[in-house]
C-alpha beads as a LAMMPS data file, in Angstrom:
LAMMPS data file: protein, C-alpha beads

485 atoms
484 bonds

1 atom types
1 bond types

-500.0 500.0 xlo xhi
-500.0 500.0 ylo yhi
-500.0 500.0 zlo zhi

Masses

1 110.0

Atoms # bond

1 1 1 388.949 -449.632 -158.160
2 1 1 388.303 -446.347 -156.393
3 1 1 391.945 -445.326 -156.953
4 1 1 391.608 -446.007 -160.687
5 1 1 388.506 -443.807 -160.885
6 1 1 390.274 -440.996 -159.020
7 1 1 393.358 -441.365 -161.228
8 1 1 391.260 -441.208 -164.395
9 1 1 389.398 -438.170 -163.078
10 1 1 392.704 -436.435 -162.271
11 1 1 394.014 -437.100 -165.803
12 1 1 390.780 -435.773 -167.313
13 1 1 390.971 -432.586 -165.263
14 1 1 394.655 -432.134 -166.218
15 1 1 393.845 -432.497 -169.913
16 1 1 390.928 -430.077 -169.565
17 1 1 393.197 -427.506 -167.884
18 1 1 395.810 -427.913 -170.637
19 1 1 393.221 -427.375 -173.348
20 1 1 391.835 -424.210 -171.818
21 1 1 395.346 -422.753 -171.468
22 1 1 395.777 -419.449 -169.656
23 1 1 392.206 -418.253 -170.128
24 1 1 388.942 -419.004 -168.399
25 1 1 386.585 -421.440 -170.100
26 1 1 383.533 -419.558 -168.854
27 1 1 380.740 -419.330 -171.403
28 1 1 378.610 -416.206 -171.532
29 1 1 374.874 -416.611 -171.812
30 1 1 372.236 -414.089 -172.707
31 1 1 369.672 -415.904 -170.539
32 1 1 368.519 -413.921 -167.534
33 1 1 365.552 -412.723 -165.585
34 1 1 363.704 -409.540 -166.335
35 1 1 365.494 -406.423 -165.163
36 1 1 368.963 -408.030 -165.235
37 1 1 371.811 -406.798 -167.432
38 1 1 372.601 -409.588 -169.894
39 1 1 374.350 -407.670 -172.680
40 1 1 373.299 -406.906 -176.224
41 1 1 373.150 -409.897 -178.527
42 1 1 374.212 -409.852 -182.156
43 1 1 375.798 -411.959 -184.808
44 1 1 379.563 -411.578 -185.030
45 1 1 381.267 -410.759 -188.317
46 1 1 383.359 -413.659 -189.590
47 1 1 385.888 -411.995 -191.869
48 1 1 386.584 -414.037 -195.000
49 1 1 390.211 -414.604 -195.927
50 1 1 391.170 -412.125 -198.660
51 1 1 392.257 -413.847 -201.871
52 1 1 396.034 -414.235 -202.134
53 1 1 396.660 -413.097 -198.559
54 1 1 397.695 -414.914 -195.388
55 1 1 396.907 -414.088 -191.815
56 1 1 399.823 -413.057 -189.613
57 1 1 398.755 -413.476 -185.995
58 1 1 399.514 -410.903 -183.322
59 1 1 402.811 -411.348 -181.542
60 1 1 406.068 -410.097 -180.051
61 1 1 409.353 -409.253 -181.757
62 1 1 412.912 -408.267 -180.879
63 1 1 412.959 -405.685 -183.689
64 1 1 416.292 -404.747 -185.242
65 1 1 419.692 -406.428 -185.515
66 1 1 420.459 -408.127 -182.219
67 1 1 424.236 -407.812 -182.574
68 1 1 426.662 -405.331 -184.099
69 1 1 426.633 -405.522 -187.858
70 1 1 429.845 -407.190 -188.998
71 1 1 429.687 -405.694 -192.486
72 1 1 429.611 -402.007 -191.549
73 1 1 430.628 -402.229 -187.890
74 1 1 427.837 -399.980 -186.686
75 1 1 425.135 -400.536 -184.117
76 1 1 421.582 -400.365 -185.378
77 1 1 418.627 -399.483 -183.138
78 1 1 416.561 -402.310 -181.651
79 1 1 413.533 -402.597 -179.423
80 1 1 411.097 -405.177 -178.078
81 1 1 407.735 -404.510 -179.709
82 1 1 404.285 -406.072 -180.032
83 1 1 402.007 -405.908 -183.079
84 1 1 398.405 -406.823 -183.714
85 1 1 397.438 -409.365 -186.371
86 1 1 396.922 -408.483 -190.016
87 1 1 396.441 -409.921 -193.487
88 1 1 399.424 -409.729 -195.845
89 1 1 399.868 -410.507 -199.547
90 1 1 401.594 -413.858 -199.803
91 1 1 403.684 -412.503 -202.702
92 1 1 404.772 -409.126 -203.969
93 1 1 402.274 -407.315 -206.206
94 1 1 402.876 -408.565 -209.746
95 1 1 402.925 -406.867 -213.120
96 1 1 399.648 -408.609 -213.907
97 1 1 397.931 -407.254 -210.793
98 1 1 399.248 -403.751 -211.365
99 1 1 398.123 -403.923 -215.005
100 1 1 394.586 -404.476 -213.749
101 1 1 394.909 -401.141 -211.935
102 1 1 396.211 -399.461 -215.097
103 1 1 393.371 -400.954 -217.152
104 1 1 390.795 -399.698 -214.648
105 1 1 392.208 -396.164 -214.773
106 1 1 392.323 -396.305 -218.582
107 1 1 388.737 -397.526 -218.844
108 1 1 387.502 -394.883 -216.416
109 1 1 389.049 -392.154 -218.587
110 1 1 387.519 -393.680 -221.721
111 1 1 384.022 -393.839 -220.233
112 1 1 384.302 -390.247 -219.043
113 1 1 385.308 -389.117 -222.535
114 1 1 382.618 -391.165 -224.240
115 1 1 380.120 -389.202 -222.135
116 1 1 381.795 -385.905 -223.036
117 1 1 380.001 -383.927 -225.797
118 1 1 383.451 -383.119 -227.202
119 1 1 383.710 -386.785 -228.180
120 1 1 380.750 -389.175 -228.374
121 1 1 378.445 -387.403 -225.927
122 1 1 376.828 -390.626 -224.696
123 1 1 375.513 -389.577 -221.276
124 1 1 374.628 -393.165 -220.320
125 1 1 378.300 -393.724 -219.413
126 1 1 377.791 -391.442 -216.395
127 1 1 375.207 -392.009 -213.658
128 1 1 373.642 -388.796 -212.337
129 1 1 370.434 -390.151 -210.763
130 1 1 369.523 -393.076 -208.543
131 1 1 366.800 -395.603 -209.346
132 1 1 364.180 -393.223 -207.932
133 1 1 365.286 -390.367 -210.164
134 1 1 366.898 -388.383 -207.376
135 1 1 370.200 -386.645 -208.217
136 1 1 373.446 -388.269 -207.016
137 1 1 377.090 -387.341 -207.291
138 1 1 377.980 -388.110 -210.924
139 1 1 379.965 -391.330 -211.254
140 1 1 380.952 -393.812 -213.943
141 1 1 378.466 -396.422 -215.126
142 1 1 380.632 -399.556 -215.123
143 1 1 377.737 -401.757 -216.230
144 1 1 377.712 -400.166 -219.675
145 1 1 380.330 -401.907 -221.845
146 1 1 382.766 -400.073 -224.079
147 1 1 381.822 -400.174 -227.780
148 1 1 383.302 -403.109 -229.700
149 1 1 382.952 -401.320 -233.038
150 1 1 383.327 -397.639 -232.179
151 1 1 381.935 -395.038 -234.529
152 1 1 383.962 -392.033 -235.644
153 1 1 383.292 -389.959 -232.515
154 1 1 383.894 -392.909 -230.192
155 1 1 387.106 -393.722 -232.020
156 1 1 388.410 -390.232 -231.298
157 1 1 387.895 -390.895 -227.583
158 1 1 389.975 -394.085 -227.843
159 1 1 392.715 -392.440 -229.887
160 1 1 392.957 -389.507 -227.463
161 1 1 394.677 -391.814 -224.963
162 1 1 397.531 -392.676 -227.297
163 1 1 400.460 -390.847 -228.809
164 1 1 402.667 -391.670 -231.768
165 1 1 406.438 -391.498 -231.622
166 1 1 407.328 -389.092 -234.463
167 1 1 410.588 -390.929 -235.180
168 1 1 409.730 -394.627 -234.875
169 1 1 406.017 -394.368 -235.629
170 1 1 405.161 -396.499 -232.580
171 1 1 401.700 -395.908 -231.123
172 1 1 401.883 -396.031 -227.335
173 1 1 399.546 -395.130 -224.523
174 1 1 400.114 -391.599 -223.229
175 1 1 401.108 -392.472 -219.662
176 1 1 400.887 -388.803 -218.613
177 1 1 397.097 -389.019 -218.791
178 1 1 396.783 -392.023 -216.478
179 1 1 396.039 -390.136 -213.286
180 1 1 394.129 -391.672 -210.382
181 1 1 392.268 -389.490 -207.907
182 1 1 391.437 -390.818 -204.468
183 1 1 390.491 -389.560 -201.030
184 1 1 391.599 -390.769 -197.604
185 1 1 389.835 -389.765 -194.413
186 1 1 392.324 -389.275 -191.576
187 1 1 390.482 -390.942 -188.700
188 1 1 393.453 -390.528 -186.357
189 1 1 393.660 -386.752 -186.800
190 1 1 389.883 -386.456 -186.508
191 1 1 389.937 -388.396 -183.229
192 1 1 392.555 -386.228 -181.510
193 1 1 391.090 -384.238 -178.644
194 1 1 392.865 -381.105 -179.777
195 1 1 390.766 -381.259 -182.955
196 1 1 387.358 -381.366 -181.249
197 1 1 384.970 -378.740 -182.501
198 1 1 383.750 -378.067 -178.971
199 1 1 386.583 -376.377 -177.004
200 1 1 385.190 -377.813 -173.741
201 1 1 386.106 -381.311 -174.948
202 1 1 389.768 -380.589 -175.796
203 1 1 391.154 -380.917 -172.268
204 1 1 389.794 -382.915 -169.337
205 1 1 391.841 -380.988 -166.769
206 1 1 389.277 -378.796 -165.031
207 1 1 392.040 -376.641 -163.500
208 1 1 392.714 -375.180 -166.938
209 1 1 390.345 -372.485 -168.125
210 1 1 388.739 -373.202 -171.482
211 1 1 389.706 -370.738 -174.213
212 1 1 386.640 -370.580 -176.465
213 1 1 388.493 -368.247 -178.828
214 1 1 391.346 -370.713 -179.422
215 1 1 392.092 -371.238 -183.104
216 1 1 393.030 -374.823 -183.910
217 1 1 395.029 -375.180 -187.107
218 1 1 394.817 -378.316 -189.228
219 1 1 396.878 -379.523 -192.194
220 1 1 395.007 -380.915 -195.188
221 1 1 396.349 -382.448 -198.414
222 1 1 394.598 -381.604 -201.646
223 1 1 395.304 -381.811 -205.361
224 1 1 393.924 -380.728 -208.719
225 1 1 394.850 -380.765 -212.414
226 1 1 395.571 -377.358 -213.954
227 1 1 394.613 -376.126 -217.424
228 1 1 397.786 -377.596 -218.914
229 1 1 397.080 -381.073 -217.549
230 1 1 399.665 -380.930 -214.755
231 1 1 398.987 -382.379 -211.303
232 1 1 399.171 -379.665 -208.644
233 1 1 399.577 -380.882 -205.067
234 1 1 398.942 -378.583 -202.130
235 1 1 399.068 -378.896 -198.367
236 1 1 396.660 -376.392 -196.872
237 1 1 397.039 -375.089 -193.333
238 1 1 393.838 -373.515 -192.101
239 1 1 391.655 -373.096 -188.991
240 1 1 389.578 -376.119 -188.012
241 1 1 386.103 -375.790 -189.488
242 1 1 384.539 -379.257 -189.508
243 1 1 384.890 -382.966 -190.379
244 1 1 385.723 -382.231 -194.016
245 1 1 389.074 -380.883 -192.829
246 1 1 390.270 -384.472 -192.360
247 1 1 389.449 -385.645 -195.879
248 1 1 392.676 -385.613 -197.922
249 1 1 392.665 -385.660 -201.701
250 1 1 395.446 -387.098 -203.871
251 1 1 395.978 -387.327 -207.617
252 1 1 398.767 -389.659 -208.718
253 1 1 400.048 -390.605 -212.135
254 1 1 400.043 -394.374 -211.811
255 1 1 401.954 -395.715 -214.818
256 1 1 405.225 -397.355 -213.660
257 1 1 408.483 -395.797 -214.791
258 1 1 409.792 -398.378 -217.257
259 1 1 412.883 -396.228 -217.862
260 1 1 414.187 -397.124 -214.384
261 1 1 416.005 -400.084 -215.985
262 1 1 418.333 -397.723 -217.812
263 1 1 418.375 -394.868 -215.301
264 1 1 419.357 -397.107 -212.388
265 1 1 422.343 -398.636 -214.195
266 1 1 424.882 -396.532 -216.037
267 1 1 427.023 -398.134 -218.728
268 1 1 424.664 -401.109 -218.854
269 1 1 422.584 -402.422 -221.762
270 1 1 419.143 -402.866 -220.204
271 1 1 417.031 -401.588 -223.098
272 1 1 415.315 -404.981 -223.396
273 1 1 413.845 -404.661 -219.903
274 1 1 412.813 -401.068 -220.613
275 1 1 410.751 -402.215 -223.598
276 1 1 409.391 -405.546 -222.340
277 1 1 409.446 -406.007 -218.547
278 1 1 406.069 -404.384 -217.887
279 1 1 404.417 -404.760 -221.293
280 1 1 405.292 -408.354 -222.254
281 1 1 402.867 -410.965 -220.772
282 1 1 405.874 -413.239 -220.252
283 1 1 406.655 -411.077 -217.196
284 1 1 403.087 -411.053 -215.827
285 1 1 403.989 -413.092 -212.729
286 1 1 407.083 -411.040 -211.931
287 1 1 406.974 -408.296 -209.276
288 1 1 406.054 -404.853 -210.556
289 1 1 408.942 -402.363 -210.303
290 1 1 409.413 -398.717 -211.221
291 1 1 406.557 -397.888 -208.840
292 1 1 407.038 -395.052 -206.374
293 1 1 405.840 -395.024 -202.783
294 1 1 403.111 -392.615 -203.871
295 1 1 401.964 -394.965 -206.649
296 1 1 401.966 -397.938 -204.254
297 1 1 399.643 -396.012 -201.933
298 1 1 397.368 -395.161 -204.866
299 1 1 397.184 -398.884 -205.730
300 1 1 396.186 -399.673 -202.129
301 1 1 393.434 -397.033 -202.259
302 1 1 392.122 -398.369 -205.595
303 1 1 392.234 -401.961 -204.338
304 1 1 390.161 -400.937 -201.319
305 1 1 387.578 -399.152 -203.475
306 1 1 387.468 -402.060 -205.906
307 1 1 386.769 -404.478 -203.041
308 1 1 384.147 -402.417 -201.241
309 1 1 382.002 -402.023 -204.367
310 1 1 381.385 -405.752 -204.336
311 1 1 380.343 -405.938 -200.671
312 1 1 377.090 -405.173 -198.932
313 1 1 376.568 -404.104 -195.328
314 1 1 379.706 -405.964 -194.254
315 1 1 381.808 -403.348 -196.042
316 1 1 381.647 -401.226 -192.875
317 1 1 383.839 -403.755 -191.055
318 1 1 386.458 -404.270 -193.747
319 1 1 389.727 -402.421 -193.142
320 1 1 391.413 -400.686 -196.049
321 1 1 394.408 -402.046 -197.940
322 1 1 397.624 -400.208 -197.133
323 1 1 401.388 -400.578 -197.085
324 1 1 402.756 -402.433 -194.050
325 1 1 404.459 -400.525 -191.288
326 1 1 408.153 -401.204 -190.913
327 1 1 407.451 -403.172 -187.724
328 1 1 404.727 -405.274 -189.354
329 1 1 407.000 -406.062 -192.282
330 1 1 409.894 -407.277 -190.104
331 1 1 407.568 -409.217 -187.810
332 1 1 406.021 -411.008 -190.802
333 1 1 409.373 -411.629 -192.525
334 1 1 411.029 -413.289 -189.516
335 1 1 408.336 -415.956 -189.385
336 1 1 406.846 -417.536 -186.297
337 1 1 410.325 -418.302 -184.917
338 1 1 411.709 -414.755 -185.225
339 1 1 414.587 -415.858 -187.475
340 1 1 417.354 -413.642 -188.827
341 1 1 416.285 -414.623 -192.352
342 1 1 412.793 -415.724 -193.442
343 1 1 414.033 -419.323 -193.375
344 1 1 415.067 -421.443 -190.386
345 1 1 418.870 -421.174 -190.496
346 1 1 421.623 -418.633 -191.105
347 1 1 422.725 -420.200 -194.392
348 1 1 421.440 -418.942 -197.735
349 1 1 421.404 -422.404 -199.347
350 1 1 419.775 -425.665 -198.379
351 1 1 421.450 -429.078 -198.188
352 1 1 421.026 -429.592 -201.937
353 1 1 422.856 -426.347 -202.704
354 1 1 419.697 -424.483 -203.743
355 1 1 419.370 -420.852 -202.713
356 1 1 416.500 -419.764 -200.495
357 1 1 416.051 -416.422 -202.254
358 1 1 416.831 -414.347 -205.338
359 1 1 419.743 -412.030 -204.489
360 1 1 423.362 -411.452 -205.569
361 1 1 425.375 -414.265 -203.957
362 1 1 428.742 -413.163 -205.300
363 1 1 430.446 -410.115 -206.825
364 1 1 429.047 -409.624 -210.300
365 1 1 427.512 -413.122 -210.414
366 1 1 423.813 -412.379 -210.445
367 1 1 423.038 -415.768 -211.991
368 1 1 424.444 -418.063 -209.301
369 1 1 421.000 -418.275 -207.683
370 1 1 419.403 -419.104 -211.042
371 1 1 418.191 -415.611 -211.959
372 1 1 419.709 -412.577 -213.619
373 1 1 417.239 -409.896 -212.487
374 1 1 413.895 -410.439 -210.764
375 1 1 412.240 -413.850 -210.699
376 1 1 408.642 -414.983 -210.803
377 1 1 407.002 -414.449 -207.435
378 1 1 406.577 -417.462 -205.182
379 1 1 409.121 -419.818 -206.804
380 1 1 411.233 -419.943 -203.629
381 1 1 409.851 -421.500 -200.460
382 1 1 407.654 -419.531 -198.089
383 1 1 408.499 -418.680 -194.502
384 1 1 406.541 -420.115 -191.584
385 1 1 403.907 -417.385 -191.998
386 1 1 403.211 -418.599 -195.539
387 1 1 404.833 -415.524 -197.145
388 1 1 407.039 -415.712 -200.233
389 1 1 410.007 -413.552 -201.283
390 1 1 410.333 -411.719 -197.969
391 1 1 414.063 -411.708 -198.730
392 1 1 415.406 -410.711 -202.129
393 1 1 413.626 -410.524 -205.501
394 1 1 412.569 -406.905 -204.946
395 1 1 412.895 -404.719 -201.877
396 1 1 409.542 -403.462 -200.609
397 1 1 408.053 -400.122 -199.655
398 1 1 406.684 -399.679 -196.131
399 1 1 404.432 -396.908 -194.836
400 1 1 407.044 -395.774 -192.293
401 1 1 409.139 -392.644 -192.673
402 1 1 412.873 -393.386 -192.491
403 1 1 414.861 -391.911 -189.614
404 1 1 418.281 -392.854 -188.281
405 1 1 416.781 -393.402 -184.827
406 1 1 414.469 -396.050 -186.264
407 1 1 412.614 -398.047 -183.628
408 1 1 414.129 -395.971 -180.804
409 1 1 411.612 -393.254 -181.643
410 1 1 408.683 -395.674 -181.978
411 1 1 406.144 -396.915 -179.473
412 1 1 406.477 -400.540 -178.404
413 1 1 402.801 -401.211 -179.276
414 1 1 401.971 -401.296 -183.008
415 1 1 404.942 -398.975 -183.672
416 1 1 404.782 -396.548 -186.557
417 1 1 406.395 -393.272 -187.616
418 1 1 404.400 -391.560 -190.353
419 1 1 404.669 -388.200 -192.027
420 1 1 402.860 -387.036 -195.153
421 1 1 405.423 -384.663 -196.571
422 1 1 404.098 -381.512 -198.203
423 1 1 405.262 -380.597 -201.681
424 1 1 407.367 -377.746 -200.294
425 1 1 408.998 -379.820 -197.533
426 1 1 412.760 -380.451 -197.702
427 1 1 413.560 -383.548 -199.738
428 1 1 415.165 -385.253 -196.718
429 1 1 411.700 -385.479 -195.116
430 1 1 410.491 -387.633 -198.013
431 1 1 412.538 -390.728 -197.176
432 1 1 410.499 -393.907 -196.687
433 1 1 411.738 -397.162 -195.185
434 1 1 412.392 -400.006 -197.621
435 1 1 412.793 -403.595 -196.440
436 1 1 413.869 -407.029 -197.657
437 1 1 416.705 -406.393 -200.083
438 1 1 416.483 -407.213 -203.787
439 1 1 417.862 -409.263 -206.659
440 1 1 420.881 -406.930 -206.874
441 1 1 421.784 -406.953 -203.142
442 1 1 424.313 -409.092 -201.225
443 1 1 423.451 -411.493 -198.420
444 1 1 423.739 -408.932 -195.620
445 1 1 421.037 -406.719 -197.168
446 1 1 418.362 -409.424 -197.361
447 1 1 418.220 -410.044 -193.603
448 1 1 414.796 -409.371 -192.123
449 1 1 416.095 -406.645 -189.794
450 1 1 418.170 -404.721 -192.368
451 1 1 416.896 -401.171 -192.921
452 1 1 417.346 -398.945 -195.922
453 1 1 415.352 -396.150 -197.573
454 1 1 414.333 -394.390 -200.776
455 1 1 412.642 -391.085 -201.576
456 1 1 408.874 -391.428 -201.905
457 1 1 408.787 -390.138 -205.493
458 1 1 411.757 -392.184 -206.750
459 1 1 411.001 -395.284 -208.869
460 1 1 413.560 -398.093 -208.899
461 1 1 414.019 -401.309 -210.872
462 1 1 414.607 -403.172 -207.616
463 1 1 411.779 -401.855 -205.399
464 1 1 408.226 -403.205 -205.371
465 1 1 405.607 -403.637 -202.673
466 1 1 402.908 -405.793 -201.147
467 1 1 399.720 -404.822 -199.320
468 1 1 398.409 -405.544 -195.850
469 1 1 395.005 -405.191 -194.226
470 1 1 394.293 -404.897 -190.511
471 1 1 392.056 -407.633 -189.139
472 1 1 388.383 -406.783 -188.896
473 1 1 387.760 -409.453 -186.256
474 1 1 389.613 -411.773 -183.903
475 1 1 388.233 -415.044 -185.277
476 1 1 390.972 -417.315 -186.592
477 1 1 389.517 -419.031 -189.639
478 1 1 391.681 -420.691 -192.225
479 1 1 395.225 -419.502 -192.778
480 1 1 395.072 -419.133 -196.560
481 1 1 392.671 -418.387 -199.341
482 1 1 393.060 -419.765 -202.835
483 1 1 396.690 -419.739 -203.875
484 1 1 397.722 -417.370 -206.633
485 1 1 398.310 -418.836 -210.043

Bonds

1 1 1 2
2 1 2 3
3 1 3 4
4 1 4 5
5 1 5 6
6 1 6 7
7 1 7 8
8 1 8 9
9 1 9 10
10 1 10 11
11 1 11 12
12 1 12 13
13 1 13 14
14 1 14 15
15 1 15 16
16 1 16 17
17 1 17 18
18 1 18 19
19 1 19 20
20 1 20 21
21 1 21 22
22 1 22 23
23 1 23 24
24 1 24 25
25 1 25 26
26 1 26 27
27 1 27 28
28 1 28 29
29 1 29 30
30 1 30 31
31 1 31 32
32 1 32 33
33 1 33 34
34 1 34 35
35 1 35 36
36 1 36 37
37 1 37 38
38 1 38 39
39 1 39 40
40 1 40 41
41 1 41 42
42 1 42 43
43 1 43 44
44 1 44 45
45 1 45 46
46 1 46 47
47 1 47 48
48 1 48 49
49 1 49 50
50 1 50 51
51 1 51 52
52 1 52 53
53 1 53 54
54 1 54 55
55 1 55 56
56 1 56 57
57 1 57 58
58 1 58 59
59 1 59 60
60 1 60 61
61 1 61 62
62 1 62 63
63 1 63 64
64 1 64 65
65 1 65 66
66 1 66 67
67 1 67 68
68 1 68 69
69 1 69 70
70 1 70 71
71 1 71 72
72 1 72 73
73 1 73 74
74 1 74 75
75 1 75 76
76 1 76 77
77 1 77 78
78 1 78 79
79 1 79 80
80 1 80 81
81 1 81 82
82 1 82 83
83 1 83 84
84 1 84 85
85 1 85 86
86 1 86 87
87 1 87 88
88 1 88 89
89 1 89 90
90 1 90 91
91 1 91 92
92 1 92 93
93 1 93 94
94 1 94 95
95 1 95 96
96 1 96 97
97 1 97 98
98 1 98 99
99 1 99 100
100 1 100 101
101 1 101 102
102 1 102 103
103 1 103 104
104 1 104 105
105 1 105 106
106 1 106 107
107 1 107 108
108 1 108 109
109 1 109 110
110 1 110 111
111 1 111 112
112 1 112 113
113 1 113 114
114 1 114 115
115 1 115 116
116 1 116 117
117 1 117 118
118 1 118 119
119 1 119 120
120 1 120 121
121 1 121 122
122 1 122 123
123 1 123 124
124 1 124 125
125 1 125 126
126 1 126 127
127 1 127 128
128 1 128 129
129 1 129 130
130 1 130 131
131 1 131 132
132 1 132 133
133 1 133 134
134 1 134 135
135 1 135 136
136 1 136 137
137 1 137 138
138 1 138 139
139 1 139 140
140 1 140 141
141 1 141 142
142 1 142 143
143 1 143 144
144 1 144 145
145 1 145 146
146 1 146 147
147 1 147 148
148 1 148 149
149 1 149 150
150 1 150 151
151 1 151 152
152 1 152 153
153 1 153 154
154 1 154 155
155 1 155 156
156 1 156 157
157 1 157 158
158 1 158 159
159 1 159 160
160 1 160 161
161 1 161 162
162 1 162 163
163 1 163 164
164 1 164 165
165 1 165 166
166 1 166 167
167 1 167 168
168 1 168 169
169 1 169 170
170 1 170 171
171 1 171 172
172 1 172 173
173 1 173 174
174 1 174 175
175 1 175 176
176 1 176 177
177 1 177 178
178 1 178 179
179 1 179 180
180 1 180 181
181 1 181 182
182 1 182 183
183 1 183 184
184 1 184 185
185 1 185 186
186 1 186 187
187 1 187 188
188 1 188 189
189 1 189 190
190 1 190 191
191 1 191 192
192 1 192 193
193 1 193 194
194 1 194 195
195 1 195 196
196 1 196 197
197 1 197 198
198 1 198 199
199 1 199 200
200 1 200 201
201 1 201 202
202 1 202 203
203 1 203 204
204 1 204 205
205 1 205 206
206 1 206 207
207 1 207 208
208 1 208 209
209 1 209 210
210 1 210 211
211 1 211 212
212 1 212 213
213 1 213 214
214 1 214 215
215 1 215 216
216 1 216 217
217 1 217 218
218 1 218 219
219 1 219 220
220 1 220 221
221 1 221 222
222 1 222 223
223 1 223 224
224 1 224 225
225 1 225 226
226 1 226 227
227 1 227 228
228 1 228 229
229 1 229 230
230 1 230 231
231 1 231 232
232 1 232 233
233 1 233 234
234 1 234 235
235 1 235 236
236 1 236 237
237 1 237 238
238 1 238 239
239 1 239 240
240 1 240 241
241 1 241 242
242 1 242 243
243 1 243 244
244 1 244 245
245 1 245 246
246 1 246 247
247 1 247 248
248 1 248 249
249 1 249 250
250 1 250 251
251 1 251 252
252 1 252 253
253 1 253 254
254 1 254 255
255 1 255 256
256 1 256 257
257 1 257 258
258 1 258 259
259 1 259 260
260 1 260 261
261 1 261 262
262 1 262 263
263 1 263 264
264 1 264 265
265 1 265 266
266 1 266 267
267 1 267 268
268 1 268 269
269 1 269 270
270 1 270 271
271 1 271 272
272 1 272 273
273 1 273 274
274 1 274 275
275 1 275 276
276 1 276 277
277 1 277 278
278 1 278 279
279 1 279 280
280 1 280 281
281 1 281 282
282 1 282 283
283 1 283 284
284 1 284 285
285 1 285 286
286 1 286 287
287 1 287 288
288 1 288 289
289 1 289 290
290 1 290 291
291 1 291 292
292 1 292 293
293 1 293 294
294 1 294 295
295 1 295 296
296 1 296 297
297 1 297 298
298 1 298 299
299 1 299 300
300 1 300 301
301 1 301 302
302 1 302 303
303 1 303 304
304 1 304 305
305 1 305 306
306 1 306 307
307 1 307 308
308 1 308 309
309 1 309 310
310 1 310 311
311 1 311 312
312 1 312 313
313 1 313 314
314 1 314 315
315 1 315 316
316 1 316 317
317 1 317 318
318 1 318 319
319 1 319 320
320 1 320 321
321 1 321 322
322 1 322 323
323 1 323 324
324 1 324 325
325 1 325 326
326 1 326 327
327 1 327 328
328 1 328 329
329 1 329 330
330 1 330 331
331 1 331 332
332 1 332 333
333 1 333 334
334 1 334 335
335 1 335 336
336 1 336 337
337 1 337 338
338 1 338 339
339 1 339 340
340 1 340 341
341 1 341 342
342 1 342 343
343 1 343 344
344 1 344 345
345 1 345 346
346 1 346 347
347 1 347 348
348 1 348 349
349 1 349 350
350 1 350 351
351 1 351 352
352 1 352 353
353 1 353 354
354 1 354 355
355 1 355 356
356 1 356 357
357 1 357 358
358 1 358 359
359 1 359 360
360 1 360 361
361 1 361 362
362 1 362 363
363 1 363 364
364 1 364 365
365 1 365 366
366 1 366 367
367 1 367 368
368 1 368 369
369 1 369 370
370 1 370 371
371 1 371 372
372 1 372 373
373 1 373 374
374 1 374 375
375 1 375 376
376 1 376 377
377 1 377 378
378 1 378 379
379 1 379 380
380 1 380 381
381 1 381 382
382 1 382 383
383 1 383 384
384 1 384 385
385 1 385 386
386 1 386 387
387 1 387 388
388 1 388 389
389 1 389 390
390 1 390 391
391 1 391 392
392 1 392 393
393 1 393 394
394 1 394 395
395 1 395 396
396 1 396 397
397 1 397 398
398 1 398 399
399 1 399 400
400 1 400 401
401 1 401 402
402 1 402 403
403 1 403 404
404 1 404 405
405 1 405 406
406 1 406 407
407 1 407 408
408 1 408 409
409 1 409 410
410 1 410 411
411 1 411 412
412 1 412 413
413 1 413 414
414 1 414 415
415 1 415 416
416 1 416 417
417 1 417 418
418 1 418 419
419 1 419 420
420 1 420 421
421 1 421 422
422 1 422 423
423 1 423 424
424 1 424 425
425 1 425 426
426 1 426 427
427 1 427 428
428 1 428 429
429 1 429 430
430 1 430 431
431 1 431 432
432 1 432 433
433 1 433 434
434 1 434 435
435 1 435 436
436 1 436 437
437 1 437 438
438 1 438 439
439 1 439 440
440 1 440 441
441 1 441 442
442 1 442 443
443 1 443 444
444 1 444 445
445 1 445 446
446 1 446 447
447 1 447 448
448 1 448 449
449 1 449 450
450 1 450 451
451 1 451 452
452 1 452 453
453 1 453 454
454 1 454 455
455 1 455 456
456 1 456 457
457 1 457 458
458 1 458 459
459 1 459 460
460 1 460 461
461 1 461 462
462 1 462 463
463 1 463 464
464 1 464 465
465 1 465 466
466 1 466 467
467 1 467 468
468 1 468 469
469 1 469 470
470 1 470 471
471 1 471 472
472 1 472 473
473 1 473 474
474 1 474 475
475 1 475 476
476 1 476 477
477 1 477 478
478 1 478 479
479 1 479 480
480 1 480 481
481 1 481 482
482 1 482 483
483 1 483 484
484 1 484 485
């Protein structure tokens, strides 16, 4: 009997040890006597799962192709890296989602013009005072609806956003006016010791004499619209003067380049896509294309602003939407098993002969996988991270600058190579890494480790993007929010 009790106790202890894993099961208590250090109590922030995103847990990756590429016969850089967890869009950003951005920009311009004395002069479209009557930075009053039956002056504000083709008579929105202005504070640059305002804090080595006359130069991006309506971008180099030096301003024309369908393919009749792919609701659930790296970043900034306006005090913990780093993208694409493709084997078809992704399986036969160009997002199976279309459909922008050295030049912890190219920089410095391959690419190009690039201002009919967000907390929570429809 005693042996049975001991045996049962041993099993219980073994199970308990297995459940606790590699970490201590110690619980921390705030109870203590007076005068003892017990720590500061507070309620933790449980980050809600962002709609349409999945959580990719922190982990380790053999980044890059692990063997010599048989197609080109060249060795590509590889490195063992570790990344922290993040939220990632389960699908590529769709036409419908990007249209919401376009509509917001359009409506903001309309409200600004309705408040302009040149048009309707209705000052209630702009808020200049808070509820106590104190002046605030003028901003749009989104609570005031646009007029359903505009009068003559209001109608002129609406019509000012459109232009008429003198040949065909078509009335189309003037895409050149759809500019989005946003600001990004560079916390990393502001945190560098070399950028401290107090020279005594720039170097901890007491053997080095402090030069209080040292001039620290900073680089700051800014932009404005000139008298002719053109966007002027500038990168200013000037002596460090204060925290405002790390606030960068960007103005981006955000309308996608629908002409990419004819500019990308010579001697090809793609006029139908030019006229319908972005405008026709039939393509709402297809990935947006013709969007540059700069426009994708503008979308991320708008999405962040749009989210934060609906939050209260918890907004301080929420991380901003951004493009994934090249390392994050590959880590997420490979799935929990670190596969060569997002799926679990090296074939591109399952046992029923169905393709795992939308790509070009054969020379000239774009339709063998069931699609001619792009496909609706999410119609192929997800990888083990719950992410769709991480191979094929459209290739995707990352935030990482493209270099031949690739991961060799990166850190092995949250690796990233970033460079905000100035307008006057050589064009070769404006290459950004693109991952995943597209509907027009062969099998070799849709592998998770395959690297390619495009210039940051170049729109393509086969490049889209998805957003990520760094985790605000370490709590696990549910893996998915409501699935996109």
